[in-house]
NUPA-527119 format. One record per residue (C-alpha): residue in one letter; x, y, z. Coordinates in nm, 3 decimals. Example, Ala and Ser with C-alpha at 12.3 -4.5 7.8 and 13.67 -1.06 7.14 Angstrom:
<zases>
{rest=A, c1=1.230, c2=-0.450, c3=0.780} $
{rest=S, c1=1.367, c2=-0.106, c3=0.714} $
</zases>
This chain:
<zases>
{rest=M, c1=0.075, c2=6.087, c3=-7.685} $
{rest=R, c1=-0.137, c2=6.043, c3=-7.383} $
{rest=T, c1=-0.227, c2=5.683, c3=-7.481} $
{rest=K, c1=0.139, c2=5.597, c3=-7.536} $
{rest=A, c1=0.225, c2=5.728, c3=-7.187} $
{rest=V, c1=-0.043, c2=5.502, c3=-7.030} $
{rest=W, c1=0.097, c2=5.193, c3=-7.200} $
{rest=L, c1=0.448, c2=5.275, c3=-7.082} $
{rest=F, c1=0.321, c2=5.311, c3=-6.723} $
{rest=L, c1=0.144, c2=4.972, c3=-6.732} $
{rest=L, c1=0.451, c2=4.806, c3=-6.877} $
{rest=A, c1=0.663, c2=4.946, c3=-6.593} $
{rest=L, c1=0.423, c2=4.791, c3=-6.341} $
{rest=L, c1=0.426, c2=4.443, c3=-6.506} $
{rest=I, c1=0.803, c2=4.409, c3=-6.542} $
{rest=P, c1=0.878, c2=4.391, c3=-6.166} $
{rest=G, c1=0.602, c2=4.129, c3=-6.122} $
{rest=C, c1=0.747, c2=3.909, c3=-6.390} $
{rest=T, c1=1.095, c2=3.918, c3=-6.249} $
{rest=Q, c1=0.999, c2=3.847, c3=-5.884} $
{rest=T, c1=1.190, c2=3.546, c3=-5.741} $
{rest=P, c1=0.950, c2=3.252, c3=-5.653} $
{rest=Q, c1=0.948, c2=3.120, c3=-5.296} $
{rest=A, c1=1.154, c2=2.804, c3=-5.249} $
{rest=K, c1=0.949, c2=2.491, c3=-5.174} $
{rest=S, c1=1.016, c2=2.327, c3=-4.836} $
{rest=A, c1=1.188, c2=1.986, c3=-4.864} $
{rest=A, c1=0.951, c2=1.683, c3=-4.819} $
{rest=K, c1=1.002, c2=1.481, c3=-4.499} $
{rest=P, c1=1.111, c2=1.118, c3=-4.561} $
{rest=P, c1=0.822, c2=0.867, c3=-4.504} $
{rest=E, c1=0.788, c2=0.717, c3=-4.157} $
{rest=V, c1=0.821, c2=0.336, c3=-4.134} $
{rest=F, c1=0.819, c2=0.084, c3=-3.851} $
{rest=V, c1=1.138, c2=-0.114, c3=-3.802} $
{rest=T, c1=1.265, c2=-0.400, c3=-3.590} $
{rest=V, c1=1.592, c2=-0.589, c3=-3.545} $
{rest=A, c1=1.651, c2=-0.928, c3=-3.707} $
{rest=V, c1=1.688, c2=-1.183, c3=-3.431} $
{rest=T, c1=1.880, c2=-1.506, c3=-3.396} $
{rest=Q, c1=1.721, c2=-1.818, c3=-3.258} $
{rest=T, c1=1.807, c2=-2.184, c3=-3.211} $
{rest=I, c1=1.576, c2=-2.375, c3=-3.442} $
{rest=V, c1=1.526, c2=-2.725, c3=-3.579} $
{rest=D, c1=1.436, c2=-2.757, c3=-3.947} $
{rest=F, c1=1.103, c2=-2.915, c3=-4.030} $
{rest=E, c1=0.882, c2=-3.014, c3=-4.321} $
{rest=E, c1=0.504, c2=-2.985, c3=-4.323} $
{rest=F, c1=0.257, c2=-3.257, c3=-4.426} $
{rest=T, c1=-0.108, c2=-3.341, c3=-4.384} $
{rest=G, c1=-0.239, c2=-3.650, c3=-4.211} $
{rest=R, c1=-0.513, c2=-3.813, c3=-4.005} $
{rest=T, c1=-0.542, c2=-3.926, c3=-3.647} $
{rest=E, c1=-0.609, c2=-4.294, c3=-3.593} $
{rest=A, c1=-0.667, c2=-4.508, c3=-3.287} $
{rest=K, c1=-0.367, c2=-4.712, c3=-3.177} $
{rest=N, c1=-0.595, c2=-5.013, c3=-3.128} $
{rest=M, c1=-0.923, c2=-5.080, c3=-3.306} $
{rest=V, c1=-1.128, c2=-5.390, c3=-3.225} $
{rest=E, c1=-1.412, c2=-5.534, c3=-3.429} $
{rest=V, c1=-1.645, c2=-5.700, c3=-3.182} $
{rest=R, c1=-1.800, c2=-6.027, c3=-3.304} $
{rest=A, c1=-1.982, c2=-6.300, c3=-3.116} $
{rest=L, c1=-1.802, c2=-6.628, c3=-3.044} $
{rest=V, c1=-2.127, c2=-6.829, c3=-3.029} $
{rest=T, c1=-2.435, c2=-6.846, c3=-3.250} $
{rest=G, c1=-2.783, c2=-6.752, c3=-3.131} $
{rest=N, c1=-3.045, c2=-6.483, c3=-3.097} $
{rest=L, c1=-2.934, c2=-6.146, c3=-2.958} $
{rest=D, c1=-3.119, c2=-6.086, c3=-2.632} $
{rest=K, c1=-2.979, c2=-5.762, c3=-2.495} $
{rest=V, c1=-2.756, c2=-5.462, c3=-2.573} $
{rest=C, c1=-2.580, c2=-5.343, c3=-2.255} $
{rest=F, c1=-2.436, c2=-5.006, c3=-2.365} $
{rest=K, c1=-2.531, c2=-4.680, c3=-2.530} $
{rest=D, c1=-2.374, c2=-4.588, c3=-2.863} $
{rest=G, c1=-2.057, c2=-4.387, c3=-2.802} $
{rest=D, c1=-2.005, c2=-4.496, c3=-2.440} $
{rest=T, c1=-1.660, c2=-4.521, c3=-2.285} $
{rest=V, c1=-1.610, c2=-4.883, c3=-2.184} $
{rest=K, c1=-1.336, c2=-5.078, c3=-2.007} $
{rest=E, c1=-1.195, c2=-5.426, c3=-2.051} $
{rest=G, c1=-1.438, c2=-5.692, c3=-1.930} $
{rest=D, c1=-1.754, c2=-5.481, c3=-1.954} $
{rest=V, c1=-2.054, c2=-5.671, c3=-2.096} $
{rest=L, c1=-2.166, c2=-5.530, c3=-2.432} $
{rest=F, c1=-2.420, c2=-5.784, c3=-2.561} $
{rest=E, c1=-2.606, c2=-6.090, c3=-2.429} $
{rest=I, c1=-2.697, c2=-6.380, c3=-2.658} $
{rest=D, c1=-2.977, c2=-6.621, c3=-2.566} $
{rest=P, c1=-2.800, c2=-6.856, c3=-2.320} $
{rest=K, c1=-3.065, c2=-7.132, c3=-2.279} $
{rest=L, c1=-2.916, c2=-7.374, c3=-2.535} $
{rest=Y, c1=-2.564, c2=-7.329, c3=-2.401} $
{rest=K, c1=-2.680, c2=-7.363, c3=-2.042} $
{rest=A, c1=-2.843, c2=-7.696, c3=-2.132} $
{rest=E, c1=-2.521, c2=-7.810, c3=-2.301} $
{rest=L, c1=-2.330, c2=-7.717, c3=-1.987} $
{rest=H, c1=-2.564, c2=-7.926, c3=-1.769} $
{rest=R, c1=-2.539, c2=-8.216, c3=-2.013} $
{rest=A, c1=-2.157, c2=-8.204, c3=-2.018} $
{rest=T, c1=-2.155, c2=-8.189, c3=-1.637} $
{rest=A, c1=-2.376, c2=-8.498, c3=-1.618} $
{rest=I, c1=-2.164, c2=-8.689, c3=-1.871} $
{rest=L, c1=-1.852, c2=-8.609, c3=-1.672} $
{rest=T, c1=-2.013, c2=-8.741, c3=-1.355} $
{rest=Q, c1=-2.115, c2=-9.057, c3=-1.541} $
{rest=A, c1=-1.763, c2=-9.107, c3=-1.679} $
{rest=Q, c1=-1.607, c2=-9.051, c3=-1.336} $
{rest=K, c1=-1.837, c2=-9.313, c3=-1.177} $
{rest=K, c1=-1.750, c2=-9.561, c3=-1.447} $
{rest=L, c1=-1.380, c2=-9.493, c3=-1.393} $
{rest=E, c1=-1.422, c2=-9.554, c3=-1.018} $
{rest=R, c1=-1.591, c2=-9.890, c3=-1.088} $
{rest=L, c1=-1.330, c2=-10.002, c3=-1.337} $
{rest=Q, c1=-1.056, c2=-9.885, c3=-1.102} $
{rest=E, c1=-1.191, c2=-10.122, c3=-0.836} $
{rest=N, c1=-1.213, c2=-10.404, c3=-1.092} $
{rest=Y, c1=-0.850, c2=-10.342, c3=-1.181} $
{rest=K, c1=-0.742, c2=-10.357, c3=-0.815} $
{rest=R, c1=-0.919, c2=-10.690, c3=-0.768} $
{rest=A, c1=-0.770, c2=-10.828, c3=-1.087} $
{rest=A, c1=-0.422, c2=-10.725, c3=-0.972} $
{rest=E, c1=-0.469, c2=-10.916, c3=-0.643} $
{rest=L, c1=-0.602, c2=-11.223, c3=-0.820} $
{rest=K, c1=-0.315, c2=-11.218, c3=-1.063} $
{rest=K, c1=-0.069, c2=-11.256, c3=-0.776} $
{rest=S, c1=-0.218, c2=-11.598, c3=-0.696} $
{rest=N, c1=-0.275, c2=-11.687, c3=-1.063} $
{rest=A, c1=-0.650, c2=-11.692, c3=-0.996} $
{rest=I, c1=-0.718, c2=-11.517, c3=-1.329} $
{rest=S, c1=-0.563, c2=-11.555, c3=-1.667} $
{rest=P, c1=-0.332, c2=-11.290, c3=-1.815} $
{rest=Q, c1=-0.601, c2=-11.211, c3=-2.071} $
{rest=E, c1=-0.855, c2=-11.128, c3=-1.799} $
{rest=F, c1=-0.603, c2=-10.903, c3=-1.622} $
{rest=D, c1=-0.520, c2=-10.721, c3=-1.946} $
{rest=L, c1=-0.892, c2=-10.667, c3=-2.008} $
{rest=A, c1=-0.940, c2=-10.511, c3=-1.663} $
{rest=S, c1=-0.631, c2=-10.295, c3=-1.709} $
{rest=G, c1=-0.744, c2=-10.177, c3=-2.055} $
{rest=D, c1=-1.096, c2=-10.097, c3=-1.938} $
{rest=R, c1=-0.955, c2=-9.882, c3=-1.659} $
{rest=A, c1=-0.722, c2=-9.693, c3=-1.897} $
{rest=E, c1=-1.004, c2=-9.641, c3=-2.146} $
{rest=A, c1=-1.233, c2=-9.503, c3=-1.875} $
{rest=D, c1=-0.955, c2=-9.272, c3=-1.754} $
{rest=A, c1=-0.912, c2=-9.134, c3=-2.106} $
{rest=S, c1=-1.288, c2=-9.095, c3=-2.143} $
{rest=V, c1=-1.293, c2=-8.877, c3=-1.832} $
{rest=D, c1=-1.033, c2=-8.649, c3=-1.991} $
{rest=V, c1=-1.240, c2=-8.624, c3=-2.311} $
{rest=V, c1=-1.559, c2=-8.542, c3=-2.124} $
{rest=R, c1=-1.377, c2=-8.293, c3=-1.903} $
{rest=A, c1=-1.260, c2=-8.110, c3=-2.219} $
{rest=E, c1=-1.617, c2=-8.110, c3=-2.351} $
{rest=L, c1=-1.733, c2=-7.964, c3=-2.022} $
{rest=E, c1=-1.471, c2=-7.691, c3=-2.045} $
{rest=K, c1=-1.590, c2=-7.613, c3=-2.398} $
{rest=A, c1=-1.951, c2=-7.596, c3=-2.277} $
{rest=K, c1=-1.849, c2=-7.359, c3=-1.997} $
{rest=L, c1=-1.673, c2=-7.131, c3=-2.246} $
{rest=N, c1=-1.969, c2=-7.131, c3=-2.484} $
{rest=Y, c1=-2.201, c2=-7.043, c3=-2.199} $
{rest=Q, c1=-1.960, c2=-6.768, c3=-2.092} $
{rest=Y, c1=-1.939, c2=-6.638, c3=-2.449} $
{rest=T, c1=-2.315, c2=-6.571, c3=-2.454} $
{rest=K, c1=-2.207, c2=-6.249, c3=-2.280} $
{rest=V, c1=-2.001, c2=-6.054, c3=-2.531} $
{rest=V, c1=-1.750, c2=-5.847, c3=-2.335} $
{rest=V, c1=-1.489, c2=-5.581, c3=-2.414} $
{rest=P, c1=-1.171, c2=-5.771, c3=-2.507} $
{rest=T, c1=-0.817, c2=-5.675, c3=-2.412} $
{rest=L, c1=-0.727, c2=-5.343, c3=-2.575} $
{rest=N, c1=-0.348, c2=-5.363, c3=-2.599} $
{rest=N, c1=-0.239, c2=-5.610, c3=-2.865} $
{rest=G, c1=-0.345, c2=-5.916, c3=-2.668} $
{rest=S, c1=-0.155, c2=-5.844, c3=-2.347} $
{rest=D, c1=-0.311, c2=-5.959, c3=-2.022} $
{rest=P, c1=-0.551, c2=-5.707, c3=-1.869} $
{rest=D, c1=-0.471, c2=-5.549, c3=-1.535} $
{rest=P, c1=-0.778, c2=-5.579, c3=-1.308} $
{rest=D, c1=-0.662, c2=-5.282, c3=-1.102} $
{rest=H, c1=-0.604, c2=-5.059, c3=-1.408} $
{rest=P, c1=-0.837, c2=-5.172, c3=-1.689} $
{rest=R, c1=-0.776, c2=-5.004, c3=-2.022} $
{rest=T, c1=-1.064, c2=-4.807, c3=-2.171} $
{rest=G, c1=-1.194, c2=-4.741, c3=-2.519} $
{rest=L, c1=-1.476, c2=-4.571, c3=-2.705} $
{rest=V, c1=-1.747, c2=-4.803, c3=-2.834} $
{rest=G, c1=-1.915, c2=-4.726, c3=-3.166} $
{rest=R, c1=-2.278, c2=-4.774, c3=-3.260} $
{rest=R, c1=-2.443, c2=-5.112, c3=-3.227} $
{rest=M, c1=-2.484, c2=-5.284, c3=-3.563} $
{rest=R, c1=-2.745, c2=-5.539, c3=-3.452} $
{rest=D, c1=-3.054, c2=-5.491, c3=-3.238} $
{rest=P, c1=-3.205, c2=-5.748, c3=-2.998} $
{rest=G, c1=-3.398, c2=-6.022, c3=-3.180} $
{rest=N, c1=-3.146, c2=-6.063, c3=-3.463} $
{rest=Y, c1=-2.983, c2=-6.398, c3=-3.528} $
{rest=I, c1=-2.608, c2=-6.379, c3=-3.467} $
{rest=K, c1=-2.354, c2=-6.608, c3=-3.633} $
{rest=A, c1=-2.037, c2=-6.689, c3=-3.446} $
{rest=G, c1=-1.730, c2=-6.521, c3=-3.595} $
{rest=E, c1=-1.927, c2=-6.360, c3=-3.878} $
{rest=T, c1=-2.175, c2=-6.104, c3=-3.751} $
{rest=M, c1=-2.018, c2=-5.765, c3=-3.671} $
{rest=L, c1=-2.173, c2=-5.624, c3=-3.354} $
{rest=T, c1=-1.978, c2=-5.301, c3=-3.297} $
{rest=T, c1=-1.626, c2=-5.156, c3=-3.291} $
{rest=I, c1=-1.408, c2=-5.021, c3=-3.010} $
{rest=V, c1=-1.116, c2=-4.779, c3=-3.043} $
{rest=T, c1=-0.863, c2=-4.683, c3=-2.779} $
{rest=L, c1=-0.823, c2=-4.312, c3=-2.712} $
{rest=N, c1=-0.489, c2=-4.277, c3=-2.536} $
{rest=P, c1=-0.228, c2=-4.296, c3=-2.673} $
{rest=M, c1=-0.333, c2=-4.218, c3=-3.030} $
{rest=C, c1=-0.152, c2=-4.221, c3=-3.365} $
{rest=V, c1=-0.108, c2=-3.985, c3=-3.660} $
{rest=Y, c1=-0.051, c2=-4.127, c3=-4.010} $
{rest=F, c1=0.095, c2=-3.906, c3=-4.283} $
{rest=D, c1=0.279, c2=-3.942, c3=-4.615} $
{rest=V, c1=0.631, c2=-3.803, c3=-4.662} $
{rest=D, c1=0.766, c2=-3.707, c3=-5.005} $
{rest=E, c1=1.071, c2=-3.880, c3=-5.148} $
{rest=R, c1=1.297, c2=-3.573, c3=-5.121} $
{rest=T, c1=1.237, c2=-3.554, c3=-4.746} $
{rest=V, c1=1.286, c2=-3.929, c3=-4.709} $
{rest=I, c1=1.627, c2=-3.902, c3=-4.877} $
{rest=G, c1=1.717, c2=-3.608, c3=-4.650} $
{rest=I, c1=1.623, c2=-3.805, c3=-4.339} $
{rest=R, c1=1.829, c2=-4.104, c3=-4.447} $
{rest=N, c1=2.126, c2=-3.875, c3=-4.514} $
{rest=L, c1=2.093, c2=-3.745, c3=-4.157} $
{rest=I, c1=2.103, c2=-4.103, c3=-4.033} $
{rest=K, c1=2.401, c2=-4.178, c3=-4.260} $
{rest=D, c1=2.584, c2=-3.872, c3=-4.127} $
{rest=K, c1=2.502, c2=-3.987, c3=-3.771} $
{rest=K, c1=2.317, c2=-3.665, c3=-3.691} $
{rest=I, c1=2.026, c2=-3.880, c3=-3.580} $
{rest=K, c1=2.037, c2=-4.251, c3=-3.498} $
{rest=S, c1=1.706, c2=-4.366, c3=-3.642} $
{rest=I, c1=1.356, c2=-4.267, c3=-3.744} $
{rest=S, c1=1.234, c2=-4.347, c3=-3.392} $
{rest=E, c1=1.437, c2=-4.050, c3=-3.260} $
{rest=M, c1=1.244, c2=-3.802, c3=-3.473} $
{rest=T, c1=0.975, c2=-3.584, c3=-3.321} $
{rest=F, c1=0.682, c2=-3.397, c3=-3.467} $
{rest=R, c1=0.422, c2=-3.137, c3=-3.383} $
{rest=F, c1=0.076, c2=-3.111, c3=-3.527} $
{rest=E, c1=-0.235, c2=-2.899, c3=-3.520} $
{rest=L, c1=-0.601, c2=-2.943, c3=-3.603} $
{rest=A, c1=-0.775, c2=-2.761, c3=-3.885} $
{rest=S, c1=-0.897, c2=-2.492, c3=-3.642} $
{rest=D, c1=-0.571, c2=-2.431, c3=-3.452} $
{rest=E, c1=-0.438, c2=-2.159, c3=-3.687} $
{rest=G, c1=-0.065, c2=-2.221, c3=-3.666} $
{rest=T, c1=-0.025, c2=-2.314, c3=-3.299} $
{rest=Y, c1=0.103, c2=-2.672, c3=-3.348} $
{rest=K, c1=0.043, c2=-2.737, c3=-2.978} $
{rest=H, c1=0.029, c2=-3.119, c3=-2.996} $
{rest=H, c1=0.350, c2=-3.322, c3=-3.014} $
{rest=G, c1=0.473, c2=-3.679, c3=-3.031} $
{rest=K, c1=0.741, c2=-3.919, c3=-3.158} $
{rest=I, c1=0.772, c2=-4.120, c3=-3.478} $
{rest=N, c1=0.742, c2=-4.496, c3=-3.419} $
{rest=F, c1=0.692, c2=-4.643, c3=-3.767} $
{rest=E, c1=0.789, c2=-4.599, c3=-4.132} $
{rest=D, c1=0.657, c2=-4.815, c3=-4.412} $
{rest=N, c1=0.893, c2=-5.059, c3=-4.581} $
{rest=K, c1=0.856, c2=-4.911, c3=-4.930} $
{rest=L, c1=0.749, c2=-4.595, c3=-5.112} $
{rest=D, c1=0.413, c2=-4.579, c3=-5.283} $
{rest=T, c1=0.500, c2=-4.587, c3=-5.655} $
{rest=G, c1=0.182, c2=-4.400, c3=-5.741} $
{rest=T, c1=0.243, c2=-4.099, c3=-5.517} $
{rest=G, c1=0.618, c2=-4.122, c3=-5.454} $
{rest=T, c1=0.561, c2=-4.098, c3=-5.079} $
{rest=L, c1=0.647, c2=-4.303, c3=-4.773} $
{rest=Q, c1=0.389, c2=-4.348, c3=-4.498} $
{rest=M, c1=0.497, c2=-4.267, c3=-4.142} $
{rest=R, c1=0.322, c2=-4.298, c3=-3.811} $
{rest=G, c1=0.368, c2=-4.097, c3=-3.494} $
{rest=E, c1=0.229, c2=-4.161, c3=-3.147} $
{rest=F, c1=0.114, c2=-3.898, c3=-2.899} $
{rest=E, c1=-0.052, c2=-3.872, c3=-2.559} $
{rest=N, c1=-0.414, c2=-3.791, c3=-2.624} $
{rest=S, c1=-0.486, c2=-3.599, c3=-2.304} $
{rest=K, c1=-0.709, c2=-3.356, c3=-2.500} $
{rest=G, c1=-0.950, c2=-3.630, c3=-2.608} $
{rest=L, c1=-0.899, c2=-3.603, c3=-2.985} $
{rest=S, c1=-1.107, c2=-3.833, c3=-3.204} $
{rest=A, c1=-0.982, c2=-4.083, c3=-3.459} $
{rest=G, c1=-1.007, c2=-3.966, c3=-3.820} $
{rest=Q, c1=-0.940, c2=-3.595, c3=-3.759} $
{rest=F, c1=-0.748, c2=-3.399, c3=-4.023} $
{rest=V, c1=-0.415, c2=-3.260, c3=-3.896} $
{rest=R, c1=-0.121, c2=-3.055, c3=-4.024} $
{rest=V, c1=0.209, c2=-3.215, c3=-3.924} $
{rest=R, c1=0.549, c2=-3.055, c3=-3.875} $
{rest=L, c1=0.815, c2=-3.326, c3=-3.896} $
{rest=F, c1=1.147, c2=-3.210, c3=-3.750} $
{rest=T, c1=1.414, c2=-3.318, c3=-3.997} $
{rest=G, c1=1.737, c2=-3.172, c3=-3.862} $
{rest=T, c1=1.945, c2=-3.091, c3=-3.558} $
{rest=P, c1=1.938, c2=-2.763, c3=-3.359} $
{rest=R, c1=2.114, c2=-2.470, c3=-3.531} $
{rest=E, c1=2.131, c2=-2.091, c3=-3.508} $
{rest=A, c1=1.919, c2=-1.900, c3=-3.761} $
{rest=V, c1=1.819, c2=-1.541, c3=-3.843} $
{rest=L, c1=1.447, c2=-1.458, c3=-3.829} $
{rest=I, c1=1.252, c2=-1.156, c3=-3.955} $
{rest=P, c1=0.880, c2=-1.072, c3=-3.945} $
{rest=E, c1=0.688, c2=-1.223, c3=-4.235} $
{rest=R, c1=0.524, c2=-0.882, c3=-4.278} $
{rest=A, c1=0.864, c2=-0.738, c3=-4.375} $
{rest=L, c1=0.857, c2=-0.928, c3=-4.704} $
{rest=G, c1=0.720, c2=-0.782, c3=-5.025} $
{rest=T, c1=0.660, c2=-0.952, c3=-5.359} $
{rest=D, c1=0.772, c2=-0.824, c3=-5.698} $
{rest=Q, c1=0.701, c2=-1.037, c3=-6.006} $
{rest=G, c1=0.676, c2=-1.347, c3=-5.791} $
{rest=Q, c1=1.002, c2=-1.287, c3=-5.603} $
{rest=K, c1=1.028, c2=-1.192, c3=-5.238} $
{rest=F, c1=1.223, c2=-0.887, c3=-5.124} $
{rest=L, c1=1.277, c2=-0.674, c3=-4.814} $
{rest=Y, c1=1.434, c2=-0.346, c3=-4.707} $
{rest=V, c1=1.717, c2=-0.308, c3=-4.456} $
{rest=V, c1=1.774, c2=0.027, c3=-4.285} $
{rest=K, c1=2.107, c2=0.180, c3=-4.394} $
{rest=K, c1=2.258, c2=0.462, c3=-4.186} $
{rest=E, c1=2.458, c2=0.731, c3=-4.371} $
{rest=T, c1=2.599, c2=1.083, c3=-4.322} $
{rest=D, c1=2.498, c2=1.352, c3=-4.570} $
{rest=K, c1=2.709, c2=1.645, c3=-4.704} $
{rest=E, c1=2.617, c2=1.863, c3=-4.409} $
{rest=G, c1=2.734, c2=1.594, c3=-4.165} $
{rest=S, c1=2.383, c2=1.498, c3=-4.055} $
{rest=I, c1=2.279, c2=1.135, c3=-4.004} $
{rest=V, c1=2.021, c2=1.012, c3=-4.256} $
{rest=Y, c1=1.852, c2=0.675, c3=-4.305} $
{rest=K, c1=1.788, c2=0.503, c3=-4.634} $
{rest=A, c1=1.613, c2=0.181, c3=-4.747} $
{rest=E, c1=1.854, c2=-0.078, c3=-4.882} $
{rest=Y, c1=1.691, c2=-0.334, c3=-5.113} $
{rest=R, c1=1.755, c2=-0.706, c3=-5.063} $
{rest=G, c1=1.600, c2=-0.953, c3=-5.306} $
{rest=G, c1=1.651, c2=-1.186, c3=-5.600} $
{rest=T, c1=1.950, c2=-1.417, c3=-5.567} $
{rest=D, c1=2.079, c2=-1.213, c3=-5.273} $
{rest=L, c1=1.788, c2=-1.330, c3=-5.056} $
{rest=E, c1=1.719, c2=-1.690, c3=-4.956} $
{rest=L, c1=1.426, c2=-1.766, c3=-4.726} $
{rest=G, c1=1.351, c2=-2.065, c3=-4.506} $
{rest=A, c1=1.049, c2=-2.190, c3=-4.312} $
{rest=L, c1=0.775, c2=-1.977, c3=-4.161} $
{rest=R, c1=0.752, c2=-1.994, c3=-3.781} $
{rest=G, c1=0.456, c2=-1.832, c3=-3.615} $
{rest=G, c1=0.458, c2=-1.518, c3=-3.830} $
{rest=W, c1=0.839, c2=-1.499, c3=-3.851} $
{rest=R, c1=1.045, c2=-1.617, c3=-4.146} $
{rest=V, c1=1.383, c2=-1.788, c3=-4.134} $
{rest=V, c1=1.637, c2=-1.610, c3=-4.358} $
{rest=E, c1=1.908, c2=-1.844, c3=-4.484} $
{rest=K, c1=2.089, c2=-1.573, c3=-4.685} $
{rest=G, c1=2.061, c2=-1.197, c3=-4.722} $
{rest=V, c1=2.022, c2=-1.063, c3=-4.367} $
{rest=Q, c1=2.277, c2=-1.054, c3=-4.087} $
{rest=P, c1=2.192, c2=-1.083, c3=-3.716} $
{rest=G, c1=2.122, c2=-0.741, c3=-3.567} $
{rest=E, c1=2.037, c2=-0.566, c3=-3.893} $
{rest=T, c1=1.732, c2=-0.338, c3=-3.879} $
{rest=I, c1=1.441, c2=-0.444, c3=-4.100} $
{rest=I, c1=1.146, c2=-0.238, c3=-4.224} $
{rest=W, c1=0.833, c2=-0.440, c3=-4.143} $
{rest=S, c1=0.555, c2=-0.183, c3=-4.192} $
{rest=G, c1=0.508, c2=0.094, c3=-4.447} $
{rest=L, c1=0.667, c2=-0.088, c3=-4.741} $
{rest=Q, c1=0.429, c2=0.083, c3=-4.985} $
{rest=R, c1=0.592, c2=0.417, c3=-4.903} $
{rest=V, c1=0.950, c2=0.296, c3=-4.945} $
{rest=R, c1=1.165, c2=0.326, c3=-5.256} $
{rest=K, c1=1.504, c2=0.170, c3=-5.320} $
{rest=D, c1=1.785, c2=0.378, c3=-5.166} $
{rest=A, c1=1.536, c2=0.654, c3=-5.077} $
{rest=G, c1=1.535, c2=0.833, c3=-4.745} $
{rest=I, c1=1.314, c2=0.709, c3=-4.460} $
{rest=T, c1=1.225, c2=0.803, c3=-4.105} $
{rest=P, c1=1.259, c2=0.479, c3=-3.903} $
{rest=K, c1=1.047, c2=0.431, c3=-3.594} $
{rest=A, c1=1.128, c2=0.136, c3=-3.367} $
{rest=Q, c1=0.820, c2=-0.074, c3=-3.294} $
{rest=E, c1=0.802, c2=-0.446, c3=-3.233} $
{rest=P, c1=0.572, c2=-0.647, c3=-3.462} $
{rest=P, c1=0.321, c2=-0.902, c3=-3.327} $
{rest=G, c1=0.487, c2=-1.210, c3=-3.176} $
{rest=A, c1=0.824, c2=-1.043, c3=-3.125} $
{rest=K, c1=0.847, c2=-1.126, c3=-2.754} $
{rest=E, c1=0.794, c2=-1.497, c3=-2.816} $
{rest=V, c1=1.057, c2=-1.510, c3=-3.090} $
{rest=Q, c1=1.307, c2=-1.308, c3=-2.893} $
{rest=A, c1=1.255, c2=-1.543, c3=-2.599} $
{rest=G, c1=1.357, c2=-1.829, c3=-2.825} $
{rest=A, c1=1.021, c2=-2.007, c3=-2.826} $
{rest=N, c1=0.984, c2=-2.271, c3=-3.095} $
</zases>
């Protein structure tokens, strides 16, 4: 009996413990995320390509006379101007030819003077019929022949002067053959010398060095057929008048998205390359930064007219099975009348993205101007789940909001 009473007492103690109401768990606070407002900006559409810088003018320097190379008058890589002496070829032979041509000209002029006097006397004698017509014709012919001989020798002398002058190989004109301006000579960058003193140089054959102009400079790049068709449609629709109205920006391999150089298109090839399906274009730019020919560049070719577009931070985009998506902040009122915020999913066919601009992405479809976008904390967000938005501008927001392209 005593044992039974003990068990009943223990059972009475356990029953209240089993029936005690558990404490209610406190509701979890929605995750905190950083948000910003989608902005509108006037933009111009562009396509991106790769290309190379090239000198606007490149000159292969060759000698115009044959002979031994005596002297090199520059250092490899020097900046030179039109008229500067680059090489000197042994001038002794050409100096002798110049003296010889000078002497022959003097001889021909003296002969012409003598035959001119003979002609004058013959003309006087002819008036009194003191000489026959044949003798007069002979005097007249000799004078004319001597006059022509002077012209021939004078041309030979001019040739000898040029050959003697060409023994000094100078920087030629550097602007498609236009006359140089002595007060403002154009400059270029000379390459390495390809022949040292003592070598035999052949006129018109032996390459001595090359010269490239530095300013302005050109960029060559290949444009795909789809873009070419789009450009021609713009011209057809009279949104632009011609290729020469198009502008571009470019950056070097180390510029990291700045595209700080700019220029204008001045050439398109006359046919597409059938192997690559591309059309070569050339732009020209002021090379105030001293860029070198042959540098790799990334080109942004502006292919449209100014228009208003919506931009969001690139960091606001997530990827799910290869498709981009984002979350827009949706404001609601709960059952108790309190304001709550939820993450509204935008993706798939409801979202259409455009070009990337300095860390911000153009949205063609799926976001309206002024909508609030979640740009940080995406890993904590679930579709239509509650969030705690915190306004904070992402990197580059001030530039985009100021409308900088």
